[in-house]
C-alpha positions as CSV (number, residue, x, y, z in Angstrom):
1,M,209.9,-196.1,-12.4
2,K,209.2,-194.2,-14.4
3,I,206.4,-191.8,-14.1
4,G,204.0,-189.9,-16.7
5,L,202.4,-187.4,-14.7
6,L,198.8,-185.0,-16.0
7,S,196.0,-183.6,-15.1
8,D,193.2,-181.4,-15.7
9,T,192.1,-184.5,-18.5
10,H,187.8,-182.7,-18.2
11,N,186.5,-185.5,-20.8
12,Y,189.4,-185.1,-23.0
13,L,193.3,-188.0,-23.9
14,H,195.1,-185.3,-26.4
15,P,196.3,-188.8,-28.5
16,N,199.3,-188.4,-28.4
17,I,199.8,-189.1,-24.6
18,F,199.9,-191.6,-25.4
19,D,202.9,-191.9,-27.5
20,H,204.9,-190.3,-24.8
21,F,204.1,-192.0,-22.1
22,K,204.7,-196.0,-24.3
23,D,207.2,-196.4,-22.2
24,V,206.0,-195.5,-17.8
25,D,204.9,-197.5,-14.9
26,Q,202.0,-195.6,-14.2
27,I,200.1,-192.3,-15.5
28,W,199.1,-190.3,-12.5
29,H,196.4,-188.3,-12.8
30,A,195.8,-185.6,-10.3
31,G,191.7,-184.9,-11.2
32,D,190.1,-183.0,-13.1
33,I,188.9,-186.0,-14.7
34,G,186.1,-185.6,-16.4
35,T,184.3,-189.0,-17.0
36,I,185.1,-192.6,-16.0
37,E,185.1,-193.3,-20.2
38,V,188.8,-191.3,-20.0
39,I,190.7,-193.7,-16.7
40,D,189.1,-196.4,-18.3
41,K,191.4,-195.7,-21.5
42,L,195.0,-195.2,-19.6
43,E,193.9,-197.6,-17.4
44,A,194.1,-200.0,-20.0
45,F,197.4,-199.4,-21.4
46,K,199.0,-198.6,-18.1
47,A,199.0,-198.9,-14.3
48,T,197.0,-195.7,-13.1
49,R,197.3,-194.0,-9.8
50,T,194.1,-191.4,-9.7
51,V,192.7,-188.7,-7.9
52,Y,189.0,-186.8,-8.5
53,G,189.2,-183.1,-8.6
54,N,185.5,-180.4,-8.6
55,I,184.8,-181.0,-11.6
56,D,184.0,-185.2,-11.2
57,S,181.2,-186.1,-11.0
58,G,179.5,-187.8,-7.2
59,E,180.1,-191.6,-9.2
60,V,184.1,-190.2,-10.1
61,Q,184.5,-189.1,-6.5
62,H,183.6,-192.5,-5.3
63,L,185.4,-195.0,-7.6
64,Y,189.0,-192.4,-6.8
65,P,190.1,-190.5,-3.5
66,E,190.5,-186.9,-2.7
67,Y,193.7,-187.2,-2.1
68,Q,196.2,-189.8,-2.1
69,Y,199.8,-190.6,-0.4
70,F,202.3,-192.9,-1.0
71,K,205.7,-193.9,-1.3
72,I,207.7,-195.5,-3.5
73,N,210.7,-195.9,-3.0
74,N,212.3,-193.2,0.0
75,V,210.2,-191.3,-2.5
76,R,206.9,-190.0,-0.4
77,F,203.6,-188.8,-2.2
78,L,200.9,-186.4,-2.2
79,M,198.8,-185.9,-5.0
80,M,195.8,-183.5,-4.7
81,H,193.4,-182.1,-7.4
82,I,193.0,-177.8,-5.6
83,G,196.5,-177.7,-2.7
84,G,197.9,-174.2,-3.9
85,Y,201.0,-172.9,-3.8
86,P,204.4,-172.7,-2.3
87,P,203.9,-170.5,0.3
88,R,199.4,-169.9,-0.6
89,Y,198.6,-173.5,0.5
90,N,194.6,-174.4,1.3
91,N,193.8,-175.1,4.5
92,R,193.0,-178.6,3.3
93,S,196.1,-178.8,1.7
94,K,197.9,-177.7,5.2
95,E,196.7,-179.8,7.5
96,L,197.7,-183.2,5.1
97,L,200.8,-181.6,4.7
98,N,201.4,-180.9,8.6
99,Y,200.6,-185.1,9.1
100,Y,202.3,-186.7,6.7
101,K,206.0,-186.2,5.8
102,T,205.9,-185.3,2.6
103,D,208.8,-184.7,-0.7
104,I,206.4,-183.5,-3.5
105,F,203.2,-182.3,-3.9
106,I,201.3,-182.9,-6.8
107,C,198.1,-181.0,-8.1
108,G,196.6,-179.7,-10.6
109,H,193.0,-177.6,-10.6
110,S,195.0,-174.0,-11.9
111,H,196.2,-175.2,-15.9
112,I,198.6,-173.5,-14.9
113,L,202.5,-175.7,-15.3
114,K,204.3,-175.2,-12.2
115,V,207.8,-177.1,-10.5
116,V,208.8,-175.2,-7.3
117,P,210.8,-175.5,-4.2
118,D,209.0,-175.4,-0.6
119,E,212.5,-174.5,1.3
120,K,210.2,-173.8,4.0
121,R,208.3,-178.1,4.2
122,N,211.8,-179.3,2.2
123,L,209.5,-180.8,-0.4
124,L,209.8,-180.0,-4.7
125,H,205.9,-178.7,-5.3
126,L,205.0,-180.3,-8.8
127,N,201.5,-179.2,-11.2
128,P,201.5,-181.0,-14.6
129,G,199.4,-177.7,-16.4
130,A,197.1,-179.5,-17.9
131,C,196.1,-180.6,-20.8
132,G,192.4,-181.4,-21.5
133,K,190.2,-178.6,-24.5
134,Y,188.7,-176.5,-21.1
135,G,190.0,-173.9,-19.6
136,Q,192.5,-170.8,-19.1
137,H,195.3,-172.5,-20.2
138,K,197.1,-171.9,-23.6
139,V,199.0,-174.4,-24.2
140,K,198.5,-178.1,-23.4
141,T,200.8,-179.9,-20.6
142,I,202.3,-183.1,-19.0
143,M,205.1,-184.6,-16.8
144,R,207.3,-187.4,-17.3
145,F,210.0,-188.0,-13.9
146,E,211.8,-191.1,-13.0
147,V,211.2,-192.2,-9.1
148,L,215.3,-192.6,-8.0
149,E,215.7,-194.1,-4.6
150,N,215.1,-190.8,-2.3
151,K,214.3,-188.8,-5.0
152,I,213.5,-188.0,-9.0
153,D,215.2,-187.1,-11.7
154,K,215.0,-186.4,-15.2
155,L,211.7,-184.0,-14.8
156,E,210.3,-183.7,-18.2
157,V,207.7,-181.5,-18.9
158,I,205.9,-181.9,-23.0
159,E,204.0,-179.7,-24.8
160,L,201.2,-180.9,-26.6
161,S,200.5,-180.0,-30.0
């Protein structure tokens, strides 16, 4: 299964996202969506999995969860917006990571692209950075990867011009 991962759109969908995600099976949005229209456009394009972020309205928070835990091809994923980084997770992340045995932990929020192994928890932390117009990031980034049996592969970082 091919995945397109993004975060922190803040009401803006870069037009090149659709080109970069044309061959993915699903799009995952790790929060700070902005408006329902952003997710509507993504969902009209591909199946989309979403969590809300701290800038998202009550309407968005009503439609989408704080976090999602799911399994694809025996790979366990936990996705939320504000999570921290190995080993400095926030309290909510620690609680969820202790409860769910996760292989891949996905967060947004910081606008900082990161791929960090957490050897203590035996997981990989992914943050796709930010692809919206607002925030301290200088470069808009998204990710693509494949979920194989028991692992992810072909992880790509894409800079949006």
